[in-house]
N, C-alpha and C positions, 0 to 999 in steps of 0.2 A: 445415494451417497455421492454420485458424480457431481450433482449440482452443488452439494455441500462443499466438496473439494474446490469447485470453481468459485463459489462465493467467498470461501476463506482465502483462496489465492488472490482473487481480485481485491479483497479488502487489504491484504498485505502489499499488493502492488501499489495501491494508493497511499497506504499508511503503514510502511514497513516498521517492524519493531526496532530495527537499527537503521536510522535514516541516513547515516553518514559513516563511512569507515575508511581506514587507511592501512597501508601495508608498507613495510620497509624492505627494500631490495637487498638481499644478503649477498648477491653477486651481480655482475654485469649481465644484461639480458637484452634481447631484441624481440619485440613482439611481432606477430604475423604481419601486421601492417607496415613494418619497417621501423617503428618507433624504438629508439635505443634508450634503455634504462641503465643508468649508472649505478654502481654499487653504492649502498647507503642512501639512495634516493627514497623519498617518501612518495608513494603513489596513493592518491585518494580517489574515492568514488562515492557517489551519493545515490543509493537505491531510491530515496524519496524523489529526487529529480528525475532519475531514469524512468520511474513509473509514470511520469507525466510527459515524456518525450513523444511528440507526434511522430518523429522519425521511427520510433520503435513500436508504438501502439496504435498509430493511425489518428485520424482527425477527431475521433471520439475518446481520445486518451484521458480526458478529465472526467469522463462518465464512469460511474460504477456499473459495470456490464459483465456479470459472471459468464454470460453466453460466449464471450470471446475465448473461453477456455474449453468449450465443448465442441465436439465435431458434429456432423450432421445427424448422427445417431444419438446424441446426448451423452457421449462418453467423454470423460475428462481427458484433455490433451495438454500435458505440461509443455512449457516453452523452454528454450535453451536457458540454462542457469546463468549464462553470460548476458542474456537479455533481461531475465528476471533474477536479479542478483540479491534478492532478499535473504537467501541462505548462503550466499557466496557461491563459488563454483570451483571446479577442478579439484586438485588435491586437498584444498582447504575448505571444502564444503562443510557446513555446520554439522557437527556430530549430533546435535539435538534436534535436527529437522524433523525426523520421523516421530520422535516423542512429542514435540511441540504440536504437530498436526494431529496426533492421536489425542492429546489433551484437549485441543479445541473441539474435536469431534465428540469427545465424551461430555464436555460442557454443554454443547448444543443438545445432545441426546438427553442429558439430565434435565435441561430446561424444558425441552419439548415434552418430555414424559411427565413432568410434575406441574406444568403450568399450561393454562390456555392463553396463548399469545394472540392478541388482536390489537388493532389500532383503536385508541380511545376516541370518543366522539370529539374531544377537544383537538386531538392531533389530526383527525380527519377533516374537521372544519378548517384548521390552520393550513393543512395541505391544499384543500380546495381554494382557500383564499390566495395562497402562494401561486397556484396554477393560474388563477384568474389574473393575478398581478403580472405573472410572466407573459400571459397572452397580451395584456395591455402594453407591457414593455416592448414586446415584439412589434406591436402596431406603431408605437411611438418612435422607435429608431430602427434603422435598417442595417445596422452593423452585424446582425445575426447573433449577437452575444446574449447570454443569459445573465442579466444584471439584477439579480434579486437581492443583492447586498450581503448574501451569506458567504462568509469566508471562514473556513475552519482554521483553527489555530494549531500549530504544531511546534513543539519545543525540540530543538536539536540537542540530542544527548546520545550517549552510547546506546542506551535503550530508552524508549519513550516511557516516561513516567511523570505523573503529576507531582509538582513540588511547589510549595509556596514559602518564601523566606519568613513570612509572618507566622506560619504554622510550625516552624522549626526553630531550633537554636541557631546560633551563628555558623555552625558547621553542618554539613549535609553528609549523612552516613548511608544514603540511599541504598 
């Protein structure tokens, strides 16, 4: 279960359910770094961007790496909620955090217990071809980058959800 916690947490580091959020300052405040916040100021933060910051997560910040959440004994080690702001932090931490994590674990347990999950031969062949192309790309250029052309798409909204204007009426009631 420690690895499951790490994999779920790492997934949400890269693809948080709420990619951008803001807060309204109800009174004057000064942050620990000396930044002064005026009453009625809007303070915004972006967990999506924070999850990709090299200063926070290291040079492998764009890689899916659940092991970053495990100690040497394989035990899950959470990070500061101010660094990993997916569920917010402090007095305003998400009330549904524990329920959300439990629901994800239940879903995984249900899938694992009812299905045999394996890589299809098509996916395996595709992955092998992509690995071969990556090796070729690494030989062709020396910038050290992984340029396989894959760019995941992400729609900024309060919560990430798929929506197509053609599939809906003129109003969205999401």
